mmJSON file of the N, C-alpha and C atoms, coordinates in Angstrom:
{"data_MODEL":{"atom_site":{
"group_PDB":["ATOM","ATOM","ATOM","ATOM","ATOM","ATOM","ATOM","ATOM","ATOM","ATOM","ATOM","ATOM","ATOM","ATOM","ATOM","ATOM","ATOM","ATOM","ATOM","ATOM","ATOM","ATOM","ATOM","ATOM","ATOM","ATOM","ATOM","ATOM","ATOM","ATOM","ATOM","ATOM","ATOM","ATOM","ATOM","ATOM","ATOM","ATOM","ATOM","ATOM","ATOM","ATOM","ATOM","ATOM","ATOM","ATOM","ATOM","ATOM","ATOM","ATOM","ATOM","ATOM","ATOM","ATOM","ATOM","ATOM","ATOM","ATOM","ATOM","ATOM","ATOM","ATOM","ATOM","ATOM","ATOM","ATOM","ATOM","ATOM","ATOM","ATOM","ATOM","ATOM","ATOM","ATOM","ATOM","ATOM","ATOM","ATOM","ATOM","ATOM","ATOM","ATOM","ATOM","ATOM","ATOM","ATOM","ATOM","ATOM","ATOM","ATOM","ATOM","ATOM","ATOM","ATOM","ATOM","ATOM","ATOM","ATOM","ATOM","ATOM","ATOM","ATOM","ATOM","ATOM","ATOM","ATOM","ATOM","ATOM","ATOM","ATOM","ATOM","ATOM","ATOM","ATOM","ATOM","ATOM","ATOM","ATOM","ATOM","ATOM","ATOM","ATOM","ATOM","ATOM","ATOM","ATOM","ATOM","ATOM","ATOM","ATOM","ATOM","ATOM","ATOM","ATOM","ATOM","ATOM","ATOM","ATOM","ATOM","ATOM","ATOM","ATOM","ATOM","ATOM","ATOM","ATOM","ATOM","ATOM","ATOM","ATOM","ATOM","ATOM","ATOM","ATOM","ATOM","ATOM","ATOM","ATOM","ATOM","ATOM","ATOM","ATOM","ATOM","ATOM","ATOM","ATOM","ATOM","ATOM","ATOM","ATOM","ATOM","ATOM","ATOM","ATOM","ATOM","ATOM","ATOM","ATOM","ATOM","ATOM","ATOM","ATOM","ATOM","ATOM","ATOM","ATOM","ATOM","ATOM","ATOM","ATOM","ATOM","ATOM","ATOM","ATOM","ATOM"],
"id":[1,2,3,4,5,6,7,8,9,10,11,12,13,14,15,16,17,18,19,20,21,22,23,24,25,26,27,28,29,30,31,32,33,34,35,36,37,38,39,40,41,42,43,44,45,46,47,48,49,50,51,52,53,54,55,56,57,58,59,60,61,62,63,64,65,66,67,68,69,70,71,72,73,74,75,76,77,78,79,80,81,82,83,84,85,86,87,88,89,90,91,92,93,94,95,96,97,98,99,100,101,102,103,104,105,106,107,108,109,110,111,112,113,114,115,116,117,118,119,120,121,122,123,124,125,126,127,128,129,130,131,132,133,134,135,136,137,138,139,140,141,142,143,144,145,146,147,148,149,150,151,152,153,154,155,156,157,158,159,160,161,162,163,164,165,166,167,168,169,170,171,172,173,174,175,176,177,178,179,180,181,182,183,184,185,186,187,188,189,190,191,192,193,194,195],
"type_symbol":["N","C","C","N","C","C","N","C","C","N","C","C","N","C","C","N","C","C","N","C","C","N","C","C","N","C","C","N","C","C","N","C","C","N","C","C","N","C","C","N","C","C","N","C","C","N","C","C","N","C","C","N","C","C","N","C","C","N","C","C","N","C","C","N","C","C","N","C","C","N","C","C","N","C","C","N","C","C","N","C","C","N","C","C","N","C","C","N","C","C","N","C","C","N","C","C","N","C","C","N","C","C","N","C","C","N","C","C","N","C","C","N","C","C","N","C","C","N","C","C","N","C","C","N","C","C","N","C","C","N","C","C","N","C","C","N","C","C","N","C","C","N","C","C","N","C","C","N","C","C","N","C","C","N","C","C","N","C","C","N","C","C","N","C","C","N","C","C","N","C","C","N","C","C","N","C","C","N","C","C","N","C","C","N","C","C","N","C","C","N","C","C","N","C","C"],
"label_atom_id":["N","CA","C","N","CA","C","N","CA","C","N","CA","C","N","CA","C","N","CA","C","N","CA","C","N","CA","C","N","CA","C","N","CA","C","N","CA","C","N","CA","C","N","CA","C","N","CA","C","N","CA","C","N","CA","C","N","CA","C","N","CA","C","N","CA","C","N","CA","C","N","CA","C","N","CA","C","N","CA","C","N","CA","C","N","CA","C","N","CA","C","N","CA","C","N","CA","C","N","CA","C","N","CA","C","N","CA","C","N","CA","C","N","CA","C","N","CA","C","N","CA","C","N","CA","C","N","CA","C","N","CA","C","N","CA","C","N","CA","C","N","CA","C","N","CA","C","N","CA","C","N","CA","C","N","CA","C","N","CA","C","N","CA","C","N","CA","C","N","CA","C","N","CA","C","N","CA","C","N","CA","C","N","CA","C","N","CA","C","N","CA","C","N","CA","C","N","CA","C","N","CA","C","N","CA","C","N","CA","C","N","CA","C","N","CA","C","N","CA","C","N","CA","C","N","CA","C"],
"label_alt_id":[null,null,null,null,null,null,null,null,null,null,null,null,null,null,null,null,null,null,null,null,null,null,null,null,null,null,null,null,null,null,null,null,null,null,null,null,null,null,null,null,null,null,null,null,null,null,null,null,null,null,null,null,null,null,null,null,null,null,null,null,null,null,null,null,null,null,null,null,null,null,null,null,null,null,null,null,null,null,null,null,null,null,null,null,null,null,null,null,null,null,null,null,null,null,null,null,null,null,null,null,null,null,null,null,null,null,null,null,null,null,null,null,null,null,null,null,null,null,null,null,null,null,null,null,null,null,null,null,null,null,null,null,null,null,null,null,null,null,null,null,null,null,null,null,null,null,null,null,null,null,null,null,null,null,null,null,null,null,null,null,null,null,null,null,null,null,null,null,null,null,null,null,null,null,null,null,null,null,null,null,null,null,null,null,null,null,null,null,null,null,null,null,null,null,null],
"label_comp_id":["UNK","UNK","UNK","UNK","UNK","UNK","UNK","UNK","UNK","UNK","UNK","UNK","UNK","UNK","UNK","UNK","UNK","UNK","UNK","UNK","UNK","UNK","UNK","UNK","UNK","UNK","UNK","UNK","UNK","UNK","UNK","UNK","UNK","UNK","UNK","UNK","UNK","UNK","UNK","UNK","UNK","UNK","UNK","UNK","UNK","UNK","UNK","UNK","UNK","UNK","UNK","UNK","UNK","UNK","UNK","UNK","UNK","UNK","UNK","UNK","UNK","UNK","UNK","UNK","UNK","UNK","UNK","UNK","UNK","UNK","UNK","UNK","UNK","UNK","UNK","UNK","UNK","UNK","UNK","UNK","UNK","UNK","UNK","UNK","UNK","UNK","UNK","UNK","UNK","UNK","UNK","UNK","UNK","UNK","UNK","UNK","UNK","UNK","UNK","UNK","UNK","UNK","UNK","UNK","UNK","UNK","UNK","UNK","UNK","UNK","UNK","UNK","UNK","UNK","UNK","UNK","UNK","UNK","UNK","UNK","UNK","UNK","UNK","UNK","UNK","UNK","UNK","UNK","UNK","UNK","UNK","UNK","UNK","UNK","UNK","UNK","UNK","UNK","UNK","UNK","UNK","UNK","UNK","UNK","UNK","UNK","UNK","UNK","UNK","UNK","UNK","UNK","UNK","UNK","UNK","UNK","UNK","UNK","UNK","UNK","UNK","UNK","UNK","UNK","UNK","UNK","UNK","UNK","UNK","UNK","UNK","UNK","UNK","UNK","UNK","UNK","UNK","UNK","UNK","UNK","UNK","UNK","UNK","UNK","UNK","UNK","UNK","UNK","UNK","UNK","UNK","UNK","UNK","UNK","UNK"],
"label_asym_id":["A","A","A","A","A","A","A","A","A","A","A","A","A","A","A","A","A","A","A","A","A","A","A","A","A","A","A","A","A","A","A","A","A","A","A","A","A","A","A","A","A","A","A","A","A","A","A","A","A","A","A","A","A","A","A","A","A","A","A","A","A","A","A","A","A","A","A","A","A","A","A","A","A","A","A","A","A","A","A","A","A","A","A","A","A","A","A","A","A","A","A","A","A","A","A","A","A","A","A","A","A","A","A","A","A","A","A","A","A","A","A","A","A","A","A","A","A","A","A","A","A","A","A","A","A","A","A","A","A","A","A","A","A","A","A","A","A","A","A","A","A","A","A","A","A","A","A","A","A","A","A","A","A","A","A","A","A","A","A","A","A","A","A","A","A","A","A","A","A","A","A","A","A","A","A","A","A","A","A","A","A","A","A","A","A","A","A","A","A","A","A","A","A","A","A"],
"label_entity_id":["1","1","1","1","1","1","1","1","1","1","1","1","1","1","1","1","1","1","1","1","1","1","1","1","1","1","1","1","1","1","1","1","1","1","1","1","1","1","1","1","1","1","1","1","1","1","1","1","1","1","1","1","1","1","1","1","1","1","1","1","1","1","1","1","1","1","1","1","1","1","1","1","1","1","1","1","1","1","1","1","1","1","1","1","1","1","1","1","1","1","1","1","1","1","1","1","1","1","1","1","1","1","1","1","1","1","1","1","1","1","1","1","1","1","1","1","1","1","1","1","1","1","1","1","1","1","1","1","1","1","1","1","1","1","1","1","1","1","1","1","1","1","1","1","1","1","1","1","1","1","1","1","1","1","1","1","1","1","1","1","1","1","1","1","1","1","1","1","1","1","1","1","1","1","1","1","1","1","1","1","1","1","1","1","1","1","1","1","1","1","1","1","1","1","1"],
"label_seq_id":[1,1,1,2,2,2,3,3,3,4,4,4,5,5,5,6,6,6,7,7,7,8,8,8,9,9,9,10,10,10,11,11,11,12,12,12,13,13,13,14,14,14,15,15,15,16,16,16,17,17,17,18,18,18,19,19,19,20,20,20,21,21,21,22,22,22,23,23,23,24,24,24,25,25,25,26,26,26,27,27,27,28,28,28,29,29,29,30,30,30,31,31,31,32,32,32,33,33,33,34,34,34,35,35,35,36,36,36,37,37,37,38,38,38,39,39,39,40,40,40,41,41,41,42,42,42,43,43,43,44,44,44,45,45,45,46,46,46,47,47,47,48,48,48,49,49,49,50,50,50,51,51,51,52,52,52,53,53,53,54,54,54,55,55,55,56,56,56,57,57,57,58,58,58,59,59,59,60,60,60,61,61,61,62,62,62,63,63,63,64,64,64,65,65,65],
"pdbx_PDB_ins_code":[null,null,null,null,null,null,null,null,null,null,null,null,null,null,null,null,null,null,null,null,null,null,null,null,null,null,null,null,null,null,null,null,null,null,null,null,null,null,null,null,null,null,null,null,null,null,null,null,null,null,null,null,null,null,null,null,null,null,null,null,null,null,null,null,null,null,null,null,null,null,null,null,null,null,null,null,null,null,null,null,null,null,null,null,null,null,null,null,null,null,null,null,null,null,null,null,null,null,null,null,null,null,null,null,null,null,null,null,null,null,null,null,null,null,null,null,null,null,null,null,null,null,null,null,null,null,null,null,null,null,null,null,null,null,null,null,null,null,null,null,null,null,null,null,null,null,null,null,null,null,null,null,null,null,null,null,null,null,null,null,null,null,null,null,null,null,null,null,null,null,null,null,null,null,null,null,null,null,null,null,null,null,null,null,null,null,null,null,null,null,null,null,null,null,null],
"Cartn_x":[-6.839,-5.634,-3.969,-3.347,-1.725,-1.011,-0.613,0.56,1.788,2.686,4.035,5.2,6.098,6.622,8.045,8.293,9.419,9.76,11.1,11.374,11.082,11.159,11.07,9.258,9.474,7.812,8.303,7.201,7.48,7.312,7.362,6.745,6.67,4.958,3.975,3.705,3.76,3.006,1.661,1.043,-0.723,-0.786,-1.705,-2.086,-3.07,-4.034,-4.501,-4.843,-5.087,-5.468,-6.625,-7.24,-8.146,-8.574,-9.108,-9.317,-10.573,-11.444,-12.998,-12.606,-12.876,-12.852,-14.323,-13.72,-15.426,-15.796,-16.737,-17.283,-16.569,-16.574,-15.865,-14.342,-13.432,-12.407,-11.462,-10.365,-9.611,-9.117,-8.713,-8.016,-6.414,-5.653,-4.33,-3.972,-5.17,-4.604,-4.621,-3.958,-3.315,-4.285,-4.54,-5.471,-5.189,-3.909,-3.509,-2.12,-1.295,-0.032,0.641,1.566,2.092,2.876,4.061,5.141,5.736,6.525,7.238,8.208,9.032,10.671,10.404,11.688,12.2,13.098,12.69,13.904,15.343,14.975,16.414,16.644,16.281,16.83,16.885,15.987,15.468,14.756,14.694,13.684,12.495,11.624,10.385,9.416,9.069,7.931,6.125,6.064,4.316,3.681,2.727,1.878,0.239,-0.993,-2.796,-2.583,-3.097,-3.51,-4.427,-6.158,-7.28,-7.743,-8.996,-9.486,-10.092,-9.455,-9.22,-9.687,-10.483,-11.65,-11.294,-11.485,-11.285,-10.297,-8.968,-7.954,-8.403,-9.287,-8.569,-7.713,-6.474,-5.871,-4.343,-3.354,-2.486,-1.749,-0.01,0.94,1.878,2.918,3.991,4.961,4.841,5.813,7.264,7.819,8.737,8.566,7.61,7.376,6.28,5.328,4.061,3.096,2.532,2.259,1.652],
"Cartn_y":[1.905,3.387,2.274,2.609,2.761,4.07,3.684,4.715,4.184,5.064,4.894,5.701,4.716,5.114,5.434,7.003,7.334,8.652,8.655,10.721,11.409,11.174,12.475,11.723,13.179,12.816,12.248,10.711,9.97,10.711,10.371,10.522,9.717,10.042,8.264,9.1,8.098,8.401,9.281,9.043,9.426,9.616,11.04,11.083,10.416,9.394,8.917,7.545,6.307,5.073,4.328,3.686,3.077,1.595,0.625,-0.429,-0.761,-1.435,-2.201,-3.736,-4.421,-6.016,-6.253,-7.581,-8.499,-9.499,-9.842,-10.124,-11.305,-12.336,-13.572,-13.704,-12.424,-12.642,-13.868,-13.985,-15.535,-14.766,-15.88,-15.091,-15.602,-14.203,-14.261,-13.843,-13.723,-12.281,-10.832,-10.519,-9.282,-8.229,-6.957,-6.154,-4.924,-4.642,-3.025,-3.408,-2.488,-2.418,-0.866,-0.49,0.544,1.112,2.35,2.248,3.612,3.938,5.419,5.591,6.85,6.822,8.037,7.56,8.533,9.479,10.965,11.561,11.683,11.042,11.61,10.191,8.506,7.428,6.426,6.431,5.939,4.769,3.674,2.545,2.888,2.848,3.056,1.481,1.758,0.524,0.987,0.368,0.51,-0.215,0.362,-0.358,0.209,-1.259,-0.421,0.058,0.948,2.147,2.287,2.36,2.19,1.566,1.285,0.421,-1.297,-1.149,-3.376,-3.801,-2.847,-3.065,-4.532,-5.426,-7.352,-7.825,-7.242,-7.625,-8.714,-8.52,-9.479,-9.256,-8.031,-7.799,-7.509,-7.687,-8.002,-7.22,-6.495,-5.837,-6.449,-6.454,-6.771,-5.417,-5.1,-3.742,-3.319,-4.358,-4.033,-3.631,-4.468,-3.583,-3.306,-2.7,-2.076,-3.293,-4.021,-5.396,-6.154],
"Cartn_z":[2.879,2.931,3.387,2.83,2.791,2.7,4.051,4.17,4.226,4.341,3.813,4.918,5.577,6.629,6.723,6.242,6.195,7.152,7.211,7.385,6.419,5.537,4.33,3.883,2.754,1.877,0.738,0.592,-0.544,-1.892,-2.634,-4.065,-4.704,-4.809,-6.165,-7.106,-7.998,-9.413,-9.354,-8.776,-8.227,-7.148,-6.868,-5.191,-4.478,-5.531,-4.809,-5.934,-5.184,-5.757,-5.342,-6.206,-5.442,-6.34,-4.973,-6.067,-6.112,-6.349,-6.448,-6.1,-5.549,-4.994,-4.672,-6.155,-6.422,-5.292,-4.277,-3.811,-3.478,-4.655,-4.765,-5.003,-4.596,-4.896,-4.725,-5.255,-4.674,-3.155,-2.264,-1.357,-1.413,-1.521,-1.69,-2.346,-3.63,-4.966,-4.347,-5.169,-5.458,-5.748,-4.725,-5.213,-5.713,-5.125,-5.764,-5.81,-6.614,-6.396,-6.65,-5.888,-5.969,-5.634,-5.961,-5.44,-5.102,-4.291,-3.945,-4.329,-4.391,-4.193,-3.016,-2.442,-1.392,-1.951,-1.48,-2.041,-1.654,-0.273,0.475,0.619,-0.515,-0.756,0.253,1.46,2.541,1.892,2.653,2.119,2.573,1.758,1.886,2.72,3.918,4.48,4.426,3.673,3.767,4.774,5.023,5.969,5.871,6.444,6.115,7.329,7.079,8.348,8.447,7.717,8.077,6.862,7.033,5.898,6.273,6.887,7.388,8.224,8.897,10.215,10.583,9.49,10.113,9.818,9.553,9.162,7.658,6.949,5.731,4.338,4.546,4.143,4.674,3.877,4.44,3.131,3.831,2.279,3.348,2.026,1.838,2.298,3.684,4.164,3.318,2.519,2.067,0.34,0.008,-1.622,-1.902,-0.607,-0.855,-1.402,-1.938,-2.585,-1.909],
"occupancy":[1.0,1.0,1.0,1.0,1.0,1.0,1.0,1.0,1.0,1.0,1.0,1.0,1.0,1.0,1.0,1.0,1.0,1.0,1.0,1.0,1.0,1.0,1.0,1.0,1.0,1.0,1.0,1.0,1.0,1.0,1.0,1.0,1.0,1.0,1.0,1.0,1.0,1.0,1.0,1.0,1.0,1.0,1.0,1.0,1.0,1.0,1.0,1.0,1.0,1.0,1.0,1.0,1.0,1.0,1.0,1.0,1.0,1.0,1.0,1.0,1.0,1.0,1.0,1.0,1.0,1.0,1.0,1.0,1.0,1.0,1.0,1.0,1.0,1.0,1.0,1.0,1.0,1.0,1.0,1.0,1.0,1.0,1.0,1.0,1.0,1.0,1.0,1.0,1.0,1.0,1.0,1.0,1.0,1.0,1.0,1.0,1.0,1.0,1.0,1.0,1.0,1.0,1.0,1.0,1.0,1.0,1.0,1.0,1.0,1.0,1.0,1.0,1.0,1.0,1.0,1.0,1.0,1.0,1.0,1.0,1.0,1.0,1.0,1.0,1.0,1.0,1.0,1.0,1.0,1.0,1.0,1.0,1.0,1.0,1.0,1.0,1.0,1.0,1.0,1.0,1.0,1.0,1.0,1.0,1.0,1.0,1.0,1.0,1.0,1.0,1.0,1.0,1.0,1.0,1.0,1.0,1.0,1.0,1.0,1.0,1.0,1.0,1.0,1.0,1.0,1.0,1.0,1.0,1.0,1.0,1.0,1.0,1.0,1.0,1.0,1.0,1.0,1.0,1.0,1.0,1.0,1.0,1.0,1.0,1.0,1.0,1.0,1.0,1.0,1.0,1.0,1.0,1.0,1.0,1.0],
"B_iso_or_equiv":[0.0,0.0,0.0,0.0,0.0,0.0,0.0,0.0,0.0,0.0,0.0,0.0,0.0,0.0,0.0,0.0,0.0,0.0,0.0,0.0,0.0,0.0,0.0,0.0,0.0,0.0,0.0,0.0,0.0,0.0,0.0,0.0,0.0,0.0,0.0,0.0,0.0,0.0,0.0,0.0,0.0,0.0,0.0,0.0,0.0,0.0,0.0,0.0,0.0,0.0,0.0,0.0,0.0,0.0,0.0,0.0,0.0,0.0,0.0,0.0,0.0,0.0,0.0,0.0,0.0,0.0,0.0,0.0,0.0,0.0,0.0,0.0,0.0,0.0,0.0,0.0,0.0,0.0,0.0,0.0,0.0,0.0,0.0,0.0,0.0,0.0,0.0,0.0,0.0,0.0,0.0,0.0,0.0,0.0,0.0,0.0,0.0,0.0,0.0,0.0,0.0,0.0,0.0,0.0,0.0,0.0,0.0,0.0,0.0,0.0,0.0,0.0,0.0,0.0,0.0,0.0,0.0,0.0,0.0,0.0,0.0,0.0,0.0,0.0,0.0,0.0,0.0,0.0,0.0,0.0,0.0,0.0,0.0,0.0,0.0,0.0,0.0,0.0,0.0,0.0,0.0,0.0,0.0,0.0,0.0,0.0,0.0,0.0,0.0,0.0,0.0,0.0,0.0,0.0,0.0,0.0,0.0,0.0,0.0,0.0,0.0,0.0,0.0,0.0,0.0,0.0,0.0,0.0,0.0,0.0,0.0,0.0,0.0,0.0,0.0,0.0,0.0,0.0,0.0,0.0,0.0,0.0,0.0,0.0,0.0,0.0,0.0,0.0,0.0,0.0,0.0,0.0,0.0,0.0,0.0],
"pdbx_formal_charge":[null,null,null,null,null,null,null,null,null,null,null,null,null,null,null,null,null,null,null,null,null,null,null,null,null,null,null,null,null,null,null,null,null,null,null,null,null,null,null,null,null,null,null,null,null,null,null,null,null,null,null,null,null,null,null,null,null,null,null,null,null,null,null,null,null,null,null,null,null,null,null,null,null,null,null,null,null,null,null,null,null,null,null,null,null,null,null,null,null,null,null,null,null,null,null,null,null,null,null,null,null,null,null,null,null,null,null,null,null,null,null,null,null,null,null,null,null,null,null,null,null,null,null,null,null,null,null,null,null,null,null,null,null,null,null,null,null,null,null,null,null,null,null,null,null,null,null,null,null,null,null,null,null,null,null,null,null,null,null,null,null,null,null,null,null,null,null,null,null,null,null,null,null,null,null,null,null,null,null,null,null,null,null,null,null,null,null,null,null,null,null,null,null,null,null],
"auth_seq_id":[1,1,1,2,2,2,3,3,3,4,4,4,5,5,5,6,6,6,7,7,7,8,8,8,9,9,9,10,10,10,11,11,11,12,12,12,13,13,13,14,14,14,15,15,15,16,16,16,17,17,17,18,18,18,19,19,19,20,20,20,21,21,21,22,22,22,23,23,23,24,24,24,25,25,25,26,26,26,27,27,27,28,28,28,29,29,29,30,30,30,31,31,31,32,32,32,33,33,33,34,34,34,35,35,35,36,36,36,37,37,37,38,38,38,39,39,39,40,40,40,41,41,41,42,42,42,43,43,43,44,44,44,45,45,45,46,46,46,47,47,47,48,48,48,49,49,49,50,50,50,51,51,51,52,52,52,53,53,53,54,54,54,55,55,55,56,56,56,57,57,57,58,58,58,59,59,59,60,60,60,61,61,61,62,62,62,63,63,63,64,64,64,65,65,65],
"auth_comp_id":["UNK","UNK","UNK","UNK","UNK","UNK","UNK","UNK","UNK","UNK","UNK","UNK","UNK","UNK","UNK","UNK","UNK","UNK","UNK","UNK","UNK","UNK","UNK","UNK","UNK","UNK","UNK","UNK","UNK","UNK","UNK","UNK","UNK","UNK","UNK","UNK","UNK","UNK","UNK","UNK","UNK","UNK","UNK","UNK","UNK","UNK","UNK","UNK","UNK","UNK","UNK","UNK","UNK","UNK","UNK","UNK","UNK","UNK","UNK","UNK","UNK","UNK","UNK","UNK","UNK","UNK","UNK","UNK","UNK","UNK","UNK","UNK","UNK","UNK","UNK","UNK","UNK","UNK","UNK","UNK","UNK","UNK","UNK","UNK","UNK","UNK","UNK","UNK","UNK","UNK","UNK","UNK","UNK","UNK","UNK","UNK","UNK","UNK","UNK","UNK","UNK","UNK","UNK","UNK","UNK","UNK","UNK","UNK","UNK","UNK","UNK","UNK","UNK","UNK","UNK","UNK","UNK","UNK","UNK","UNK","UNK","UNK","UNK","UNK","UNK","UNK","UNK","UNK","UNK","UNK","UNK","UNK","UNK","UNK","UNK","UNK","UNK","UNK","UNK","UNK","UNK","UNK","UNK","UNK","UNK","UNK","UNK","UNK","UNK","UNK","UNK","UNK","UNK","UNK","UNK","UNK","UNK","UNK","UNK","UNK","UNK","UNK","UNK","UNK","UNK","UNK","UNK","UNK","UNK","UNK","UNK","UNK","UNK","UNK","UNK","UNK","UNK","UNK","UNK","UNK","UNK","UNK","UNK","UNK","UNK","UNK","UNK","UNK","UNK","UNK","UNK","UNK","UNK","UNK","UNK"],
"auth_asym_id":["A","A","A","A","A","A","A","A","A","A","A","A","A","A","A","A","A","A","A","A","A","A","A","A","A","A","A","A","A","A","A","A","A","A","A","A","A","A","A","A","A","A","A","A","A","A","A","A","A","A","A","A","A","A","A","A","A","A","A","A","A","A","A","A","A","A","A","A","A","A","A","A","A","A","A","A","A","A","A","A","A","A","A","A","A","A","A","A","A","A","A","A","A","A","A","A","A","A","A","A","A","A","A","A","A","A","A","A","A","A","A","A","A","A","A","A","A","A","A","A","A","A","A","A","A","A","A","A","A","A","A","A","A","A","A","A","A","A","A","A","A","A","A","A","A","A","A","A","A","A","A","A","A","A","A","A","A","A","A","A","A","A","A","A","A","A","A","A","A","A","A","A","A","A","A","A","A","A","A","A","A","A","A","A","A","A","A","A","A","A","A","A","A","A","A"],
"auth_atom_id":["N","CA","C","N","CA","C","N","CA","C","N","CA","C","N","CA","C","N","CA","C","N","CA","C","N","CA","C","N","CA","C","N","CA","C","N","CA","C","N","CA","C","N","CA","C","N","CA","C","N","CA","C","N","CA","C","N","CA","C","N","CA","C","N","CA","C","N","CA","C","N","CA","C","N","CA","C","N","CA","C","N","CA","C","N","CA","C","N","CA","C","N","CA","C","N","CA","C","N","CA","C","N","CA","C","N","CA","C","N","CA","C","N","CA","C","N","CA","C","N","CA","C","N","CA","C","N","CA","C","N","CA","C","N","CA","C","N","CA","C","N","CA","C","N","CA","C","N","CA","C","N","CA","C","N","CA","C","N","CA","C","N","CA","C","N","CA","C","N","CA","C","N","CA","C","N","CA","C","N","CA","C","N","CA","C","N","CA","C","N","CA","C","N","CA","C","N","CA","C","N","CA","C","N","CA","C","N","CA","C","N","CA","C","N","CA","C","N","CA","C","N","CA","C","N","CA","C"],
"pdbx_PDB_model_num":[1,1,1,1,1,1,1,1,1,1,1,1,1,1,1,1,1,1,1,1,1,1,1,1,1,1,1,1,1,1,1,1,1,1,1,1,1,1,1,1,1,1,1,1,1,1,1,1,1,1,1,1,1,1,1,1,1,1,1,1,1,1,1,1,1,1,1,1,1,1,1,1,1,1,1,1,1,1,1,1,1,1,1,1,1,1,1,1,1,1,1,1,1,1,1,1,1,1,1,1,1,1,1,1,1,1,1,1,1,1,1,1,1,1,1,1,1,1,1,1,1,1,1,1,1,1,1,1,1,1,1,1,1,1,1,1,1,1,1,1,1,1,1,1,1,1,1,1,1,1,1,1,1,1,1,1,1,1,1,1,1,1,1,1,1,1,1,1,1,1,1,1,1,1,1,1,1,1,1,1,1,1,1,1,1,1,1,1,1,1,1,1,1,1,1]
}}}
């Protein structure tokens, strides 16, 4: 699960995003890419807030990838 931290409510193209990852996926490969717009024009900061119990994933908090 990825969350966006902003004072406004971000606008996404879809309400739900899902990704299936093969067991032997190459480390460092992109799993998903998403973007949102801030109605107030503020910079959006993306963060993983759940679903990564072992810290296997990372997200570029500036671009959500």
